[in-house]
C-alpha positions in Angstrom: 0.0 0.0 0.0 1.5 3.3 -1.1 1.5 6.0 1.6 3.5 8.7 -0.2 4.2 9.6 -3.9 6.5 12.3 -5.0 6.3 13.2 -8.7 8.7 15.4 -10.6 9.5 17.5 -7.5 11.8 20.5 -7.9 13.0 23.2 -5.5 15.3 26.1 -6.1 16.3 29.4 -4.4 17.0 31.9 -7.2 19.5 30.2 -9.5 20.5 27.6 -6.9 18.8 24.3 -7.6 18.5 21.9 -4.6 16.7 19.1 -6.4 15.3 18.8 -9.9 12.4 16.7 -11.1 12.9 13.9 -8.5 10.3 11.1 -8.0 10.0 8.3 -5.5 7.4 6.6 -3.3 7.2 5.1 0.2 5.1 2.0 0.9 3.4 1.1 4.2 5.9 -0.5 6.6 8.9 0.8 4.7 11.8 2.4 6.7 13.7 4.9 4.5 16.8 6.9 5.2 17.6 10.1 3.3 21.3 10.8 2.6 22.8 14.0 1.1 25.7 16.4 1.6 25.3 19.4 3.9 23.6 22.2 2.0 22.0 19.8 -0.5 18.5 20.5 0.9 17.7 17.6 3.2 15.7 19.6 5.8 14.1 21.7 3.0 13.1 18.5 1.3 11.4 17.2 4.5 9.7 20.7 5.0 8.3 20.4 1.4 6.9 17.0 2.1 5.1 18.3 5.2 3.8 21.5 3.6 6.1 23.8 5.7 7.9 24.9 2.5 6.4 25.5 -0.9 7.8 23.5 -3.9 9.0 25.1 -7.2 7.1 22.5 -9.2 5.9 18.9 -9.0 3.4 17.0 -6.9 3.4 15.5 -3.4 0.5 13.0 -2.9 -0.2 11.5 0.5 -2.7 8.6 1.0 -6.0 9.9 2.1 -6.5 10.3 5.9 -3.2 8.9 7.1 -1.6 10.7 10.1 1.9 12.1 9.7 4.3 13.0 12.6 7.3 15.2 12.0 10.3 15.8 14.2 12.0 18.8 12.7 15.1 20.8 13.8 13.0 23.6 15.4 10.9 22.7 18.4 7.9 25.0 19.2 6.1 24.6 22.4 3.7 26.6 24.6 6.2 28.0 27.1 3.5 28.1 29.8 2.9 24.4 29.6 4.4 21.6 31.7 5.8 18.5 30.0 2.6 16.7 31.1 0.4 19.3 29.4 2.4 19.1 26.2 2.2 15.3 26.1 -1.5 15.1 26.9 -2.7 17.7 24.4 -1.9 15.2 21.6 -5.0 14.8 19.4 -5.5 11.1 18.8 -8.1 8.6 20.0 -5.8 7.1 22.6 -5.1 10.4 24.3 -8.7 11.4 24.1 -9.7 8.2 25.9 -7.0 8.7 28.6 -7.9 12.3 29.1 -11.6 11.4 29.4 -10.8 8.7 31.9 -8.5 11.0 34.0 -11.2 13.7 34.0 -13.7 11.2 35.2 -11.4 10.1 38.1 -10.3 13.5 39.1 -13.7 15.2 38.9 -15.7 12.5 40.7 -17.9 11.6 37.7 -21.1 9.7 38.2 -21.2 5.9 37.8 -22.4 6.0 34.1 -19.7 8.4 33.0 -17.0 6.5 34.8 -18.2 3.2 33.2 -18.2 4.9 29.9 -14.6 6.1 30.4 -13.6 2.5 31.5 -15.3 1.0 28.4 -13.4 3.4 26.0 -10.1 2.5 27.7 -10.9 -1.2 27.3 -12.1 -1.0 23.7 -8.9 0.8 22.6 -6.6 -1.1 24.9 -5.5 2.3 26.1 -4.2 0.8 29.3 -1.3 -0.6 27.3 -0.9 2.8 25.6 -0.5 4.6 28.9 2.2 2.1 29.9 4.0 2.7 26.6 3.8 6.4 27.1 5.5 6.1 30.5 8.2 3.8 28.9 8.9 6.3 26.2 9.2 9.3 28.6 11.4 7.3 31.0 13.7 6.0 28.3 14.2 9.6 27.1 14.9 10.7 30.7 11.8 13.0 31.0 10.9 12.1 34.5 9.6 15.4 36.0 6.3 15.8 34.1 5.4 18.9 36.0 8.5 20.8 34.8 7.7 23.9 32.8 8.8 23.7 29.1 10.4 27.2 29.3 12.9 25.8 31.9 14.1 22.9 29.7 17.5 22.8 28.0 17.8 22.6 24.2 18.5 18.9 24.4 15.5 18.2 26.7 13.2 20.1 24.3 14.4 17.9 21.4 13.7 14.8 23.5 10.3 16.1 24.4 9.5 16.7 20.7 10.7 13.2 19.9 8.6 11.7 22.7 5.5 13.5 21.4 5.9 12.1 17.9 6.4 8.5 19.2 3.5 8.8 21.7 1.1 10.1 19.1 1.7 6.9 17.0 1.1 8.5 13.6 0.9 6.1 10.6 3.9 7.8 8.9 6.8 9.2 10.9 9.4 11.7 9.6 12.5 12.3 11.7 15.2 14.9 11.1 18.4 13.9 12.9 16.6 12.1 15.8 19.8 11.1 17.6 21.0 14.6 18.2 21.0 15.5 21.9 20.5 11.8 22.9 23.1 10.0 25.0 24.3 6.5 23.9 21.8 4.6 26.0 18.9 6.6 24.6 20.1 6.1 21.1 20.3 2.3 21.6 16.8 2.3 23.1 15.4 4.4 20.2 17.3 2.2 17.6 15.6 -0.9 19.1 12.2 0.8 19.3 12.2 1.9 15.7 13.6 -1.3 14.4 11.1 -3.6 16.1 7.9 -1.4 15.9 5.6 -1.9 12.9 5.7 1.6 11.5 6.4 3.6 8.3 9.4 5.8 8.6 11.4 8.4 6.6 14.4 9.9 8.4 17.6 12.0 8.0 20.5 10.7 10.1 24.3 10.7 10.1 24.5 7.8 12.6 25.6 4.9 10.4 25.0 2.1 13.0 21.6 3.6 13.6 20.9 3.8 9.9 22.2 0.2 9.3 20.0 -1.3 12.0 16.8 0.6 11.5 16.3 1.3 7.7 15.6 -1.1 4.9 15.9 1.5 2.1 18.0 4.5 1.3 17.3 7.5 -1.0 20.2 9.8 -1.9 20.1 13.3 -3.3 23.3 13.9 -5.3 23.8 16.8 -7.6 20.1 17.6 -7.6 19.1 14.1 -8.6 17.6 11.3 -6.5 18.8 7.7 -6.4 17.1 4.8 -4.6 18.7 1.8 -3.0 16.7 -1.2 -1.6 19.0 -2.4 1.2 21.2 -1.5 4.1 23.9 1.2 4.4 26.6 -1.4 3.4 24.6 -2.2 0.3 24.2 1.5 -0.5 28.0 2.1 -0.3 28.6 -0.8 -2.7 25.9 0.2 -5.2 26.8 3.9 -5.1 30.3 3.1 -6.1 28.9 0.9 -9.0 26.6 3.7 -10.1 29.4 6.3 -10.2 31.7 3.9 -12.1 28.9 3.2 -14.7 28.2 7.0 -15.1 31.9 7.8 -15.6 32.1 5.0 -18.2 29.1 6.3 -20.0 30.6 9.8 -20.1 33.8 8.4 -21.6 31.9 6.6 -24.3 29.9 9.7 -25.1 33.1 11.7 -25.4 34.6 9.3 -27.9 31.4 9.3 -30.0 31.2 13.0 -29.7 34.6 13.4 -31.2 33.6 11.3 -34.3 30.3 13.1 -34.7 31.9 16.5 -34.3 34.4 15.7 -37.0 31.6 14.7 -39.3 29.6 17.9 -38.6 32.7 20.1 -39.4 33.9 18.2 -42.4 30.6 17.8 -44.3 28.5 20.9 -44.0 26.6 20.2 -47.2 25.8 16.7 -46.1 24.3 18.0 -43.0 21.5 19.7 -45.0 20.6 16.4 -46.7 21.2 14.0 -43.8 18.2 13.0 -41.7 17.4 15.5 -39.0 17.5 12.7 -36.4 21.2 12.4 -36.7 21.7 16.1 -36.1 19.4 15.8 -33.1 21.3 12.8 -31.9 24.6 14.8 -32.2 23.3 17.4 -29.7 22.2 14.7 -27.3 25.6 13.1 -27.5 27.2 16.5 -27.0 25.1 17.1 -23.9 26.2 13.7 -22.4 29.8 14.2 -23.3 30.0 17.5 -21.5 28.4 16.3 -18.3 30.4 17.2 -15.2 30.1 14.9 -12.2 30.8 17.0 -9.0 33.0 14.7 -6.9 33.6 17.1 -4.0 34.9 16.2 -0.6 36.4 18.1 2.3 40.2 18.2 2.3 41.6 18.3 5.8 45.2 19.1 6.3 47.0 20.7 9.2 50.8 21.2 9.8 50.6 20.0 13.4 52.8 21.7 16.0 55.7 19.8 17.4 54.7 18.0 20.6 57.2 17.6 23.5 57.5 14.7 26.0 55.0 16.2 28.5 51.5 16.4 27.0 48.6 16.4 29.6 48.6 15.0 33.1 45.8 14.7 35.7 47.0 14.4 39.3 44.3 13.5 42.0 41.8 15.7 40.1 38.6 16.6 42.0 35.5 18.7 41.1 32.0 18.9 42.5 29.0 21.1 42.3 27.5 21.1 45.7 26.8 17.4 46.6 27.2 16.2 43.0 30.7 14.8 42.4 32.0 15.3 38.8 35.5 14.0 39.2 37.0 12.3 42.3 40.7 11.6 42.7 41.3 11.0 38.9 44.8 10.3 37.6 46.0 9.9 34.1 49.0 10.8 31.9 48.5 11.2 28.2 50.9 9.6 25.8 51.7 10.7 22.3 49.0 9.4 19.9 46.4 8.7 22.6 42.8 8.6 21.2 40.3 8.7 24.0 36.5 8.5 23.9 34.5 9.9 26.7 31.2 8.1 27.5 28.5 8.3 30.1 24.9 9.3 30.5 23.7 12.9 30.0 24.3 15.1 33.1 27.1 13.0 34.5 29.8 15.7 33.9 31.4 15.0 30.6 31.2 18.6 29.4 32.4 19.9 32.8 35.4 17.6 32.6 36.4 19.1 29.2 35.9 22.6 30.7 38.4 21.7 33.4 41.0 20.9 30.7 40.3 24.1 28.7 40.5 26.2 31.8 36.8 27.3 31.7 36.3 25.7 35.1 38.7 25.5 38.1 39.3 22.2 39.9 38.4 21.8 43.6 41.6 19.8 44.2 44.5 18.1 42.5 46.0 19.6 39.3 46.1 19.4 35.6 49.6 19.8 34.0 49.7 20.8 30.3 53.0 20.6 28.3 54.4 23.8 26.9 54.3 22.6 23.3 50.7 21.5 23.4 48.3 23.5 21.2 44.7 22.6 22.0 42.0 22.7 19.3 38.6 22.7 21.0 35.5 21.9 18.9 32.8 22.7 21.4 29.2 21.4 21.1 27.8 24.8 22.2 30.8 27.0 21.2 29.9 27.8 17.6 29.4 31.5 18.0 29.7 32.6 14.4 28.7 36.2 13.5 25.6 35.7 11.4 26.0 39.1 9.7 29.5 38.4 8.4 30.4 36.9 5.1 32.1 33.5 5.2 35.4 34.8 3.8 35.5 37.5 6.5 35.1 34.9 9.3 38.2 33.2 8.2 40.3 36.3 7.4 39.6 37.6 10.9 41.7 34.7 12.1 44.3 34.6 9.4 44.7 35.6 5.7 47.5 33.0 5.1 47.3 29.5 6.5 50.5 27.4 6.8 50.4 23.7 5.7 52.8 20.8 5.9 56.2 21.0 4.2 56.3 24.8 4.3 53.4 25.3 2.0 51.0 28.2 2.5 47.5 28.9 1.1 45.1 31.9 1.3 42.0 32.0 3.3 39.9 31.6 0.1 41.9 28.5 -0.9 41.4 27.0 2.6 37.7 27.6 2.3 37.6 25.8 -1.0 39.1 22.7 0.7 36.1 22.8 3.0 33.7 22.9 0.1 33.0 26.6 0.1 33.6 27.6 -3.5 34.6 31.2 -4.3 31.1 32.2 -5.3 29.7 31.0 -1.9 32.5 32.6 0.2 30.8 36.0 -0.1 27.5 34.6 1.3 26.4 35.7 4.8 26.8 33.1 7.5 23.1 33.4 8.3 22.3 31.8 4.9 24.2 28.6 5.6 22.6 25.3 6.6 23.2 23.8 10.1 25.8 21.4 8.6 27.6 24.1 6.6 27.9 26.2 9.8 29.4 23.2 11.6 31.9 22.6 8.7 32.9 26.3 8.9 33.4 26.0 12.6 35.6 22.9 12.2 37.7 24.9 9.7 38.3 27.7 12.3 39.4 25.1 14.9 41.9 23.5 12.5 43.4 26.8 11.3 45.5 27.1 14.5 47.3 23.8 13.5 46.6 22.1 16.9 48.3 18.9 18.1 45.7 18.1 20.8 42.1 17.9 19.5 39.2 18.0 21.9 36.0 17.2 19.9 32.7 17.6 21.7 29.9 16.1 19.5 31.7 16.7 16.2 29.3 14.6 14.2 26.2 16.6 15.0 24.7 18.0 11.7 27.7 16.9 9.6 26.9 14.8 6.5 28.1 11.2 6.2 30.6 12.2 3.4 32.3 14.8 5.6 32.3 12.4 8.5 34.2 9.8 6.4 36.8 12.4 5.5 37.1 13.6 9.2 37.6 10.0 10.3 40.4 9.4 7.8 42.0 12.6 8.9 41.9 11.7 12.6 43.3 8.2 11.8 46.4 9.9 10.3 46.6 12.7 12.9 49.8 12.4 14.8 48.7 14.3 17.9 46.2 13.3 20.7 42.5 13.2 20.3 39.8 13.3 22.9 36.2 12.7 21.6 32.7 13.1 23.2 30.2 11.7 20.7 27.0 9.8 20.5 28.0 8.4 17.1 29.1 4.8 17.9 30.5 4.1 14.5 32.7 7.3 14.7 33.9 6.3 18.2 34.7 2.7 17.3 36.7 3.9 14.3 38.7 6.6 16.1 39.4 5.8 19.7 41.5 3.1 21.3 40.3 3.5 24.9 37.6 5.1 26.9 37.1 7.3 30.0 33.8 5.9 31.3 31.9 8.3 33.6 30.1 6.0 36.1 28.7 8.8 38.2 29.6 10.1 41.7 32.9 11.2 40.4 34.1 7.8 39.3 35.9 7.6 35.9 37.0 4.2 34.6 39.8 3.9 32.1 38.6 1.1 29.7 41.2 -0.3 27.3 39.1 -0.9 24.1 36.5 0.5 21.8 32.9 1.4 22.6 31.6 -1.9 21.2 34.0 -3.8 23.4 32.9 -1.9 26.4 29.2 -2.6 25.7 29.9 -6.3 25.3 31.8 -6.4 28.6 29.0 -4.4 30.3 26.4 -7.0 29.1 28.6 -9.8 30.5 29.0 -8.1 33.8 25.2 -7.4 34.0 24.4 -11.1 33.2 26.9 -12.4 35.8 25.5 -10.0 38.4 21.9 -11.2 37.6 23.0 -14.8 37.9 24.7 -14.2 41.2 21.6 -12.3 42.5 19.4 -15.2 41.4 21.7 -17.7 43.0 21.6 -15.7 46.2 17.8 -15.6 46.2 17.6 -19.4 45.7 20.1 -19.9 48.5 18.1 -17.7 50.9 14.8 -19.4 49.9 16.2 -23.0 50.3 15.0 -24.9 53.4 17.4 -25.0 56.4 17.6 -28.8 56.0 19.3 -28.3 52.6 22.3 -26.7 54.4 23.2 -30.0 55.9 23.3 -31.8 52.5 26.7 -32.5 51.1 27.7 -30.0 48.5 27.5 -31.5 45.0 30.8 -31.8 43.1 31.5 -31.9 39.4 31.5 -35.3 37.8 34.4 -36.3 35.6 32.4 -35.5 32.4 31.2 -32.2 33.9 34.8 -31.2 34.8 35.9 -32.0 31.2 32.9 -29.9 29.9 33.8 -27.0 32.3 37.5 -27.0 31.1 36.4 -27.2 27.4 34.0 -24.3 27.9 36.7 -22.0 29.0 38.8 -22.8 25.9 35.8 -22.6 23.6 34.7 -19.2 25.0 38.2 -17.8 24.6 38.3 -18.9 20.9 34.9 -17.4 20.3 35.9 -14.1 21.9 39.0 -14.1 19.7 37.0 -14.6 16.5 34.5 -12.0 17.6 37.3 -9.4 18.0 38.7 -10.4 14.6 35.2 -9.8 12.9 34.8 -6.4 14.7 38.2 -5.3 13.4 37.2 -6.4 9.9 33.9 -4.6 10.1 35.7 -1.4 11.2 38.4 -1.6 8.5 36.1 -0.1 5.9 35.3 -3.1 3.7 32.6 -2.3 1.1 31.7 -5.7 -0.2 28.1 -6.1 0.8 28.2 -9.9 0.5 31.2 -10.1 2.8 29.6 -7.7 5.3 26.4 -9.8 5.4 28.4 -13.0 5.8 30.4 -11.5 8.7 27.3 -10.1 10.3 25.6 -13.6 10.3 28.8 -15.2 11.7 28.9 -12.5 14.5 25.3 -13.1 15.4 25.9 -16.9 15.6 29.0 -16.3 17.8 27.0 -14.1 20.2 24.3 -16.8 20.5 27.0 -19.5 21.2 28.8 -17.3 23.7 25.5 -16.6 25.6 24.6 -20.3 25.8 28.1 -21.3 26.8 28.4 -18.5 29.4 25.1 -19.7 31.0 26.4 -23.3 31.2 29.8 -22.1 32.5 28.0 -20.2 35.3 25.9 -23.3 36.2 29.0 -25.5 36.5 31.2 -22.8 38.2 28.8 -22.9 41.2 29.7 -26.6 41.7 33.5 -26.1 41.4 
């Protein structure tokens, strides 16, 4: 069943064409991701679909009477409302039934009205809906429902807007960067929710793990045209490369044919008058194909990198609290050359405050931070992008430097540096206010790298950046010879860049974990499973009759001992193979068939490990 049809859609601003005569459809139950470069018009495209932005030409046809929910970049609420009032003003049959029931309870309705409210709740199964509502709010850490909307932070407002869309249960959901302002636990919950719920979905996201696990189709806007891919992100990467290779081959063939036809057109002017007009028309079509230009643009990141001495950054018994809330308690660490550290932990645990201690924006309560004299910090702050909206792009850069030094003694102008970040000369005289969110982020990244830092602190660097720019940034950081500290909710980015983690546990405790984020999650799952097993065993022990205590403790039989020893060896081999597969997956392989094969093998290994760990725990209690 078709829910949405887009036919010959075009949108332009003056002479700038965002997309030209694009067509596609979305079927019921389909989960589609939209991919495009920053500034290509992703948000404008979504606004056109929802009627918030007029189209230049074409048609958008929605199936009659379906409900559409849209999470956009700008959240608008009634500032006088509480969270509870915002949630319960949703206009759907479930919320109407719940509100009717709550009114009946709170206002002491008569028996008939109360029975009517109960019957409506029963017929719609709204009791389950209310439980789901509480689950969604809790998972997005919106616990104080009486808090006023005007007191919420930007991140809390984004989570409230997301909660409203999910709670309203529209038949078609449109999400614009849904993972922004969510911590890793929230993202993993949302990922599982969207992947398992029966819904129709169209979303823009830069989170590649999220995209891979939720969506079954991808549409891409590239050079104003739309391309569709029925498959995962890995499948999209493979097919995109194939498409580009075929296009380049077609252009080369057209160029060769064009040379022959051009020679004929020049050599035989009289013959042209007598030849069939169709050949002349064909010549101009060939000419058009031969002169096609494929814009293969990508950001070029290059910094000279200041020389780094032996002393880099050291923490000695560092302490910081806000009242009774401990942020850091007796933390010690010495950075080594080439360290790549990821910072993880739930929202509000103190990650941003920790970074501010390093940059000197906050003072420690105790201990000290020692920074080497040769260290040049480049800080990309999540909330530090204070670009003057009334300035032209070129002036933003020239205010910092007109000449930028590169490696091997090379130098380039501010304009040339901007071109490397995909701001062509024509666009450089545009005002900052005209840039998209992703373009502003790219400009901010440029200003950070202009100082040629050798210690990068990146706080949510992936927000609003397109996937193409993220790939280039990742490659740059992999080759970067200095130190990198990253706070990000993008698990793919973190797995690729960091080699160990500072895990903020709360109450000032920071654990230094040697490994990537995926390794940490696997270890956390194992620890949680073991803790649950121990708790269960303790409950069984407490519940057992006193007489059982006098029974002789059962010991392992010969066969059980052999099985126990074999399990330890088998689990070690499975863990080794699992690590090998994770390394292969992160190495950037683009063969979709190989990725699918590895994914299936990894799933089978996880199942085997879980089964063997359970049996090992059973036998270990008898050892």
